[in-house]
C-alpha positions in Angstrom: -36.0 -12.4 1.3 -36.9 -8.7 1.3 -34.2 -6.3 0.2 -32.5 -4.4 3.0 -32.0 -0.7 2.5 -28.8 1.1 3.4 -29.7 4.7 3.8 -27.0 7.3 3.1 -26.9 10.0 5.9 -29.1 13.0 5.2 -27.2 15.5 3.1 -29.3 18.6 3.6 -27.0 19.7 6.5 -24.1 19.9 4.1 -25.5 23.0 2.6 -25.9 24.6 6.1 -22.2 23.8 6.7 -21.2 25.6 3.6 -23.0 28.8 4.6 -21.8 28.6 8.2 -18.1 28.2 7.2 -18.0 30.5 4.2 -15.0 32.2 5.6 -12.8 29.3 4.7 -12.7 27.8 1.2 -12.1 24.3 2.5 -15.7 24.0 3.7 -18.2 22.6 1.3 -18.8 19.6 -1.0 -15.9 17.9 -2.7 -15.2 15.0 -5.1 -11.7 13.4 -5.1 -9.6 13.1 -8.2 -9.4 9.4 -8.4 -10.2 7.3 -5.2 -14.0 7.5 -5.8 -14.8 9.7 -2.8 -17.5 12.3 -2.1 -16.8 14.4 1.0 -18.7 16.9 3.0 -16.2 19.1 5.0 -16.8 21.8 7.5 -14.5 23.3 10.2 -15.4 20.5 12.7 -15.8 17.3 10.7 -15.5 15.3 7.4 -18.2 12.9 6.3 -17.1 10.7 3.4 -19.0 8.5 1.0 -17.7 6.0 -1.5 -19.0 6.6 -5.0 -19.2 4.7 -8.2 -21.3 5.2 -11.3 -24.0 3.0 -9.7 -23.7 3.7 -6.0 -23.0 6.0 -3.1 -22.3 4.3 0.2 -21.4 5.8 3.6 -17.6 5.4 4.2 -16.1 7.2 7.2 -16.2 10.2 9.4 -13.4 12.2 11.0 -13.6 14.9 13.7 -11.5 18.1 13.7 -8.9 17.8 16.5 -6.3 20.6 15.9 -4.5 22.7 13.3 -0.9 22.4 12.0 0.4 25.2 9.9 -2.2 25.9 7.3 -3.8 22.4 7.6 -7.0 21.4 9.2 -6.3 18.3 11.2 -8.9 15.5 11.6 -8.9 12.2 13.4 -10.8 9.2 12.2 -11.5 7.9 8.7 -10.6 5.1 6.4 -10.1 1.5 7.6 -8.9 1.7 11.2 -10.8 4.8 12.3 -7.8 6.4 14.0 -5.9 8.0 11.1 -4.7 11.6 11.0 -6.2 13.4 7.9 -5.1 16.9 6.9 -7.0 19.3 4.6 -5.0 22.1 3.0 -6.1 24.9 0.7 -5.7 24.0 -3.0 -4.4 26.1 -5.9 -7.8 27.8 -6.2 -11.0 28.2 -4.2 -12.4 25.2 -6.1 -9.6 22.8 -5.1 -8.3 21.4 -1.8 -5.7 18.8 -0.8 -6.2 15.8 1.4 -3.2 14.1 3.0 -3.4 10.9 5.1 -1.0 10.1 7.9 0.3 6.9 6.3 0.4 8.1 2.7 3.2 10.2 1.1 1.1 11.4 -1.8 -1.7 13.9 -1.8 -5.3 13.5 -2.9 -6.7 16.4 -4.9 -10.3 17.5 -4.2 -12.5 19.4 -6.6 -15.5 21.4 -5.3 -18.9 20.4 -6.5 -22.1 22.4 -6.2 -24.3 19.5 -5.1 -24.0 15.9 -4.0 -23.9 13.2 -6.7 -27.6 12.3 -7.4 -27.0 8.7 -6.2 -26.1 10.0 -2.8 -29.7 11.2 -2.4 -31.1 7.7 -2.8 -31.2 4.7 -0.6 -29.0 1.8 -1.7 -30.5 -1.6 -1.9 -28.8 -4.6 -0.4 -29.7 -7.2 -3.0 -27.5 -9.8 -4.8 -27.7 -7.8 -8.0 -27.0 -4.4 -6.3 -23.9 -5.9 -4.6 -22.7 -7.4 -7.8 -23.1 -4.1 -9.7 -21.2 -2.2 -7.0 -18.5 -4.9 -7.0 -18.1 -4.8 -10.8 -18.1 -1.0 -11.0 -15.6 -0.6 -8.2 -13.0 -2.6 -10.2 -14.1 -1.3 -13.6 -13.6 2.3 -12.5 -10.5 2.0 -10.2 -8.4 -1.0 -11.0 -5.5 -0.1 -13.3 -4.0 -3.4 -14.3 -6.6 -5.4 -16.3 -4.5 -5.1 -19.5 -1.3 -6.2 -17.8 -3.1 -9.3 -16.5 -4.8 -10.0 -19.8 -8.2 -9.7 -18.3 -11.2 -8.2 -20.2 -13.4 -6.9 -17.3 -16.3 -6.1 -19.6 -16.3 -9.7 -20.9 -16.1 -10.9 -17.3 -19.2 -8.9 -16.5 -21.1 -10.2 -19.5 -20.3 -13.8 -18.4 -21.2 -13.5 -14.7 -23.9 -10.9 -14.3 -26.6 -13.2 -15.9 -25.8 -15.7 -13.1 -27.1 -13.3 -10.4 -30.7 -13.5 -9.3 -32.7 -12.4 -6.3 -32.2 -15.8 -4.9 -28.4 -15.9 -5.2 -27.1 -16.9 -1.7 -24.1 -15.2 0.0 -22.1 -18.3 -0.5 -22.9 -18.3 -4.2 -22.1 -14.6 -4.5 -18.8 -15.1 -2.8 -18.0 -17.9 -5.2 -18.9 -15.8 -8.3 -16.8 -12.9 -7.0 -13.8 -15.3 -6.4 -14.0 -16.6 -9.9 -14.0 -13.1 -11.3 -11.0 -12.0 -9.3 -8.9 -15.2 -9.5 -7.3 -14.4 -12.9 -5.8 -11.2 -11.5 -3.4 -13.0 -9.1 -2.8 -9.6 -7.5 -1.6 -9.7 -3.9 -3.2 -6.3 -3.2 -6.7 -7.7 -4.1 -8.7 -8.9 -1.1 -12.3 -9.8 -0.6 -13.4 -10.2 3.1 -16.8 -11.5 4.2 -17.9 -10.6 7.7 -20.5 -12.1 10.0 -23.7 -10.0 10.2 -23.4 -7.3 12.9 -19.6 -7.3 13.0 -18.7 -4.0 14.7 -16.7 -1.6 12.5 -14.3 -0.7 15.2 -10.5 -0.8 15.1 -10.5 -4.6 15.4 -13.1 -5.5 12.9 -10.4 -6.2 10.2 -9.2 -9.1 12.4 -12.5 -11.0 12.3 -13.2 -12.2 8.7 -15.7 -14.9 8.1 -14.2 -15.8 4.8 -11.3 -14.2 2.8 -10.0 -14.3 -0.7 -6.4 -13.1 -0.9 -4.6 -13.5 -4.2 -1.0 -14.0 -5.1 1.1 -14.8 -8.1 1.7 -18.5 -8.8 4.8 -19.5 -6.9 6.8 -22.6 -8.0 7.8 -23.1 -4.3 5.5 -21.3 -1.9 7.2 -20.3 1.4 5.5 -20.3 4.7 6.6 -18.3 7.8 8.7 -21.2 9.0 10.6 -21.3 5.7 11.5 -17.7 5.9 12.6 -18.3 9.5 14.8 -21.2 8.4 16.4 -19.0 5.6 17.2 -16.3 8.1 18.7 -18.9 10.5 21.0 -20.1 7.8 22.2 -16.5 7.0 22.8 -15.8 10.7 24.6 -19.1 11.5 26.6 -19.6 8.3 27.5 -16.1 7.1 27.2 -13.6 9.9 30.1 -13.5 12.4 29.2 -12.8 16.0 25.8 -11.9 17.3 23.1 -10.4 15.1 21.6 -7.1 16.4 17.8 -7.0 16.1 15.7 -3.9 16.1 12.1 -2.9 15.9 10.7 -6.2 17.2 13.1 -8.2 15.1 12.0 -6.8 11.8 15.3 -5.1 11.1 18.6 -7.1 11.7 22.2 -6.2 11.3 25.5 -8.1 11.4 29.0 -8.3 10.0 30.5 -10.7 7.5 33.8 -11.5 5.9 35.9 -10.5 9.0 34.0 -7.3 9.4 34.5 -6.1 5.8 30.9 -6.4 4.8 27.7 -5.4 6.6 24.4 -7.3 6.4 21.2 -5.4 6.8 18.1 -7.7 6.7 14.8 -5.9 6.5 12.0 -8.5 7.1 9.2 -5.9 6.8 8.3 -2.2 6.8 5.7 -2.6 9.4 5.0 -4.2 12.8 7.8 -2.2 14.3 5.8 -1.7 17.5 3.2 -3.8 19.3 0.3 -1.7 18.0 1.9 -0.9 14.7 1.7 2.8 15.4 3.1 5.0 12.6 4.9 7.7 14.7 6.3 5.1 17.1 7.4 3.0 14.2 9.2 5.9 12.7 11.0 6.6 16.0 12.0 3.0 16.1 13.5 2.9 12.6 15.3 6.2 13.2 16.8 4.8 16.4 17.7 1.6 14.5 19.3 3.6 11.7 21.4 5.6 14.2 22.7 2.4 15.8 23.3 0.4 12.5 24.9 3.1 10.4 27.2 4.2 13.2 28.9 0.8 12.6 29.2 0.9 8.8 32.0 3.4 8.6 34.7 0.8 8.2 33.0 -1.8 6.1 33.9 -2.3 2.4 30.4 -3.1 1.3 26.8 -3.5 2.5 24.3 -6.2 1.6 20.7 -5.2 2.1 18.2 -8.1 2.0 14.4 -7.6 1.4 13.7 -11.1 -0.1 11.3 -12.0 2.7 9.8 -8.5 3.0 6.1 -8.4 2.3 5.7 -4.7 2.6 4.5 -2.0 5.0 4.8 1.8 5.2 6.4 4.1 2.7 7.3 6.4 5.5 9.6 3.7 6.9 11.0 3.0 3.4 12.1 6.6 2.9 13.6 6.8 6.4 15.8 3.8 5.9 16.7 4.8 2.3 17.7 8.2 3.6 20.6 6.5 5.4 22.1 5.5 2.0 21.8 8.9 0.2 24.2 11.9 0.0 21.9 14.1 -2.1 18.2 14.8 -2.6 16.6 12.9 -5.5 13.3 11.5 -6.7 12.5 8.3 -4.9 9.4 7.5 -7.0 6.2 9.2 -8.3 2.7 8.1 -7.6 -0.4 8.5 -9.8 -3.9 7.4 -9.1 -6.3 6.0 -11.7 -9.0 8.6 -12.4 -12.3 7.0 -11.5 -14.0 6.0 -14.8 -15.0 2.8 -16.5 -14.5 4.3 -20.0 -10.8 4.9 -20.2 -7.7 4.2 -18.0 -6.3 7.6 -17.2 -4.2 8.7 -14.3 -3.8 11.8 -12.2 -0.6 13.9 -12.6 2.5 12.6 -10.9 2.9 13.3 -7.2 6.7 13.3 -6.8 8.1 11.8 -3.6 11.7 12.9 -3.0 14.3 11.2 -0.8 16.2 13.5 1.5 19.5 12.5 3.0 19.4 11.7 6.7 20.9 14.1 9.2 22.1 11.0 11.2 24.8 8.4 10.4 24.8 7.2 6.8 26.5 4.7 4.6 27.5 6.0 1.2 29.8 3.2 -0.1 29.2 0.2 -2.3 26.0 -1.8 -1.7 24.0 -4.7 -3.0 20.3 -5.2 -2.7 18.9 -8.8 -2.6 15.4 -9.1 -4.0 13.1 -12.0 -4.7 9.6 -13.0 -5.7 8.3 -12.5 -2.2 9.6 -8.9 -2.0 6.3 -7.0 -2.3 4.6 -3.7 -1.9 6.8 -1.4 0.3 9.8 -3.7 -0.3 9.3 -2.8 -3.9 9.0 0.9 -3.3 12.2 0.6 -1.3 13.8 -1.0 -4.3 12.6 1.9 -6.5 13.7 4.5 -4.0 17.3 3.2 -4.2 17.4 3.4 -8.0 18.5 7.0 -8.0 21.2 6.5 -5.5 24.9 7.0 -6.4 26.9 5.0 -6.5 24.3 2.7 -7.9 23.1 -0.3 -5.9 23.3 -3.6 -7.8 20.2 -5.8 -7.5 20.8 -9.5 -7.2 18.2 -12.3 -7.1 14.7 -12.4 -8.7 12.2 -9.9 -9.9 10.0 -8.5 -7.1 6.3 -9.4 -6.8 5.0 -6.4 -8.8 2.4 -5.0 -6.3 3.2 -1.4 -5.4 0.0 0.6 -5.0 -1.5 1.7 -1.7 -4.8 -0.1 -1.5 -8.3 1.3 -1.9 -10.5 0.0 0.9 -14.2 -0.2 -0.1 -17.5 -1.7 1.1 -20.4 -3.4 -0.7 -24.0 -2.7 0.4 -24.0 -6.0 2.3 -20.9 -4.9 4.4 -18.4 -7.1 2.6 -15.0 -5.4 2.2 -13.0 -5.0 -1.0 -9.4 -4.1 -1.2 -7.8 -3.2 -4.5 -4.9 -1.1 -5.9 -5.7 2.0 -7.8 -2.3 3.6 -8.2 0.9 3.2 -10.2 4.4 4.0 -8.9 6.8 5.3 -11.5 10.5 6.1 -11.8 11.9 9.5 -12.7 11.6 8.5 -16.3 7.9 7.5 -15.9 8.5 3.7 -15.9 6.2 1.5 -13.9 7.1 -2.0 -12.7 3.5 -3.0 -11.8 2.7 -6.7 -12.3 6.1 -7.5 -13.8 8.1 -6.4 -10.7 11.5 -4.8 -10.5 14.0 -7.0 -12.3 17.4 -7.8 -10.9 20.7 -6.7 -12.4 22.1 -10.1 -11.7 19.7 -13.0 -11.8 20.1 -15.7 -9.1 17.4 -18.2 -8.2 15.7 -17.5 -4.9 16.1 -19.5 -1.7 14.8 -23.1 -2.1 14.4 -26.0 0.3 17.3 -27.6 -1.4 19.4 -24.7 -0.2 18.1 -25.5 3.3 19.7 -29.0 3.3 23.0 -27.6 2.1 22.8 -24.5 4.3 23.8 -22.3 1.4 22.5 -18.9 0.2 23.6 -18.6 -3.5 22.3 -15.0 -3.9 24.1 -13.8 -0.7 27.3 -15.6 -1.9 27.1 -13.8 -5.2 26.7 -10.5 -3.4 29.7 -11.2 -1.2 31.8 -12.1 -4.3 30.8 -8.8 -6.0 31.6 -6.7 -3.0 34.9 -8.2 -2.1 36.4 -8.6 -5.5 39.3 -6.3 -6.4 
């Protein structure tokens, strides 16, 4: 089979853009600090390429739509193609700041005088070229090989000799799967798409084959198991009718004769039918107004994220703001600097929690966590660590996957998803891979508990909150 060439868009126009827009320092050629991006920016559009030490592949475009304050506002980009991307002036004429609509942290851009040399060459779609981009993408961006006990260089030495010009797509997928399997990282995904799959908003919903990794689970739960656990909580422990908000993802009820509130947060996404970020924020704000207007008389509050698999940090901070009486650091984010030589990180981007201006609960609270609490459920757990009075964590350690994901492509169109960030506490501690530990360890929900219709962790929380 002849190699197919993927041609990077002609870059000569980038130099014309620089001259045409010299009045604003944001126009020009840029490389991101971490995230592996090369961007061409002018006053009307952004054209982005994904770069590694061996490749430069077209990534996404975004068109200028408006301005807000001192930010240039663009629409497009990244996975879904409908994100809001803002470009702000940096600390000097040679830096700029990129912010995405669904990300609390900033991406620092550094001006370059010319495109990376690889961006001037066509990229071959061959088994070996796909392998090399795959290996380099992880080698230069993935932060957690050491924590997983994986020597990625040794992995490369083992598997690269297996790739030939005749390696089939099925064989290549099998090799990639074997390489990734030891990571057991729920934020690592490999998607294979049928040839010609359109890259529109719905293309993420049509995988031909998918590898999605998770930690080993002694008792894996399916959606029906989570539903059963929530049914037991509602029927045995909550008195009266449960109030559901945001398409059932947020639930509130009263226990112990109205002395204790129960706030179950099943996820931090899917709050609206189209999972729109602004509409979701409006939903969680309205839910917060309704819920926390009812907590004034309760003696304690149980917050449950044991079945929460993640979502948006913006929703995390909005809900956590209902529990705060002062501003404090929720968490810091740092991205791995793109390099295969040494694991280094960008400086910390501090994300602060601001107390809500609406109804709040400032009394004693307990947070239920478990091995299925992942991603945004874990950033929510971190965001509550600085709260006073302290919130006691009961249950199991969380999953240990915090980072927003880096969404990349291979020359053949396959999609890679991988984490490239660490979340840290005010003291600089990361809970990546290990997860956030509980203060009081209680085994998670099991099917044995289903038969007895008991929730030991919730019972422990109630005993703690109602003890004199």
